[in-house]
C-alpha positions in Angstrom: 8.5 -117.3 -39.9 11.3 -117.6 -37.3 14.9 -117.2 -39.2 16.5 -119.4 -36.7 14.3 -122.2 -37.0 15.5 -125.0 -39.9 12.6 -127.1 -39.7 12.3 -128.6 -43.5 10.4 -126.1 -46.0 8.4 -127.6 -48.9 7.6 -124.3 -51.8 5.0 -125.9 -53.8 4.0 -124.5 -56.8 6.1 -121.6 -56.9 8.0 -119.9 -60.1 12.0 -120.4 -60.2 14.4 -119.8 -61.9 18.2 -120.6 -61.6 20.6 -119.5 -64.9 23.1 -121.4 -63.6 20.9 -124.8 -63.9 19.4 -123.5 -67.8 16.4 -123.8 -64.6 12.6 -121.6 -65.2 10.4 -123.4 -64.0 6.4 -121.8 -64.0 5.2 -124.3 -61.2 8.2 -125.7 -59.8 10.0 -126.7 -56.2 12.1 -125.8 -53.8 14.2 -127.3 -50.9 15.6 -126.3 -47.2 17.4 -128.2 -45.1 18.8 -127.0 -42.5 18.9 -123.4 -44.1 20.9 -124.7 -46.5 18.8 -125.1 -50.8 18.4 -129.1 -51.5 17.4 -130.9 -54.2 15.0 -133.1 -52.0 13.8 -134.3 -49.1 13.6 -137.5 -47.6 10.4 -138.4 -46.7 10.1 -137.6 -43.4 11.3 -134.4 -44.0 8.4 -134.5 -46.4 6.2 -135.4 -43.8 7.1 -133.0 -41.3 8.0 -129.4 -43.3 6.9 -126.3 -43.9 4.9 -125.7 -46.3 4.5 -122.5 -48.2 2.1 -122.1 -51.5 4.5 -120.4 -54.0 0.8 -119.7 -56.0 1.9 -116.2 -57.7 5.1 -115.7 -56.0 9.1 -116.4 -57.9 11.9 -117.9 -56.3 14.8 -116.8 -57.6 18.8 -118.0 -57.1 20.7 -114.3 -56.5 20.2 -113.1 -61.3 23.6 -111.2 -61.5 26.4 -111.4 -60.7 
């Protein structure tokens, strides 16, 4: 993966942990656009998103402050 690549990113089906949002999902999706996490991608961005199969992966926000 190229860190300079700002194409939309869609991580599908990962365990998503975000304590600040009280989110702990066993099969959640995470989206990023222009290097930043976003709540959703537009239909156009979804169509061109780089998709990562998150099965067996954990996506977590910083777990300590």
